[in-house]
C-alpha positions in Angstrom: -18.0 -4.6 -4.9 -14.4 -3.8 -5.4 -11.6 -6.2 -6.5 -8.0 -5.3 -5.9 -4.9 -6.9 -7.3 -1.4 -6.0 -6.1 1.8 -6.4 -8.0 5.4 -5.2 -7.9 6.8 -7.0 -4.9 10.1 -8.9 -4.9 13.5 -9.4 -3.3 15.7 -6.4 -2.9 18.9 -5.5 -1.0 18.8 -2.9 1.8 18.8 0.5 0.3 17.0 -0.6 -2.8 13.7 0.5 -4.2 10.4 -1.1 -5.3 7.2 0.3 -6.7 4.0 -1.5 -5.7 0.9 -1.3 -7.8 -2.7 -1.9 -6.9 -5.2 -2.2 -9.7 -8.9 -1.8 -8.8 -12.1 -2.7 -10.4 -15.4 -1.0 -9.9 -17.0 2.2 -11.0 -16.5 4.3 -7.9 -12.8 4.1 -7.5 -12.4 7.9 -7.7 -14.5 8.3 -4.6 -12.6 5.8 -2.4 -9.8 6.6 0.0 -7.1 4.0 -0.6 -4.4 2.5 1.6 -1.5 0.2 1.8 -1.1 -2.1 4.8 1.7 -4.6 5.5 1.9 -7.7 7.6 5.0 -9.5 8.7 4.9 -13.1 10.0 3.4 -13.3 13.5 2.9 -9.5 13.6 -0.3 -7.4 13.4 -1.3 -5.9 10.1 0.0 -2.3 10.0 -1.3 0.7 8.1 1.6 2.0 6.1 0.2 4.8 3.9 -3.2 6.2 2.8 -4.5 8.6 0.2 -7.9 10.3 0.1 -10.0 10.8 -2.9 -8.7 14.3 -3.2 -5.0 13.2 -2.9 -4.3 13.9 0.8 -1.7 11.4 2.0 -0.6 10.1 5.4 2.2 7.7 6.4 3.3 5.7 9.4 6.3 7.4 11.0 8.7 4.5 10.1 8.3 5.1 6.4 8.1 8.9 6.2 10.6 10.3 3.8 11.1 6.9 2.2 7.7 5.8 0.8 5.3 7.7 -1.4 1.7 6.8 -2.1 -0.1 8.0 -5.2 -3.1 7.3 -7.3 -4.4 7.7 -10.8 -8.1 7.6 -11.1 -8.0 7.3 -14.9 -6.3 3.9 -14.5 -8.0 3.0 -11.2 -4.7 2.3 -9.6 -2.8 3.2 -6.4 0.9 3.0 -6.1 3.5 2.8 -3.3 7.0 3.9 -4.2 9.4 2.5 -1.7 12.9 3.9 -1.5 15.8 3.1 0.8 14.3 -0.1 1.9 15.2 -1.7 5.2 15.0 -5.3 6.4 12.2 -4.3 8.7 10.1 -3.4 5.7 9.9 -7.1 4.9 6.2 -8.1 4.8 3.3 -8.9 2.7 1.8 -5.6 1.4 -1.9 -5.3 0.9 -4.1 -2.8 -0.8 -7.3 -1.7 0.9 -10.1 0.5 -0.6 -12.8 2.6 1.0 -11.8 2.5 4.6 -11.6 5.3 7.2 -7.9 5.3 7.4 -7.6 8.4 9.6 -9.2 6.2 12.3 -7.3 3.0 11.1 -10.6 1.4 10.0 -9.9 -0.6 6.9 -12.8 -1.8 4.7 -13.3 -5.5 3.9 -12.0 -4.9 0.4 -8.5 -6.3 0.3 -6.1 -7.5 -2.3 -4.4 -10.8 -1.9 -1.1 -9.2 -1.2 2.4 -9.0 -2.7 5.6 -10.1 -0.9 8.4 -7.6 -0.3 11.6 -9.1 1.0 14.5 -6.8 1.9 17.7 -8.8 2.6 21.4 -8.8 1.9 
């Protein structure tokens, strides 16, 4: 089993930046693809960014050029650097581990989420 804990969310003004962290437990972290999803109230959960075990990344079009996903296997963590934040980025951001993200198939391993609010 995998346990995931997100952190780093908060309230920022448009144009600001945040860095989200997801700390994972388990011995096989280095073999897992990882992803960030987000969910705004009354909206479907959306795949934002993913990274494979070898470091290949993918992003939803709306965040390309603004967000960067990265990982460090030594610390069993995945990060999401979010720059030039927009109000439409407001959502709860969730970490997911071990899914098939190229097909948008998340696993059942989720963190509890961290709130990101972008508002003036």
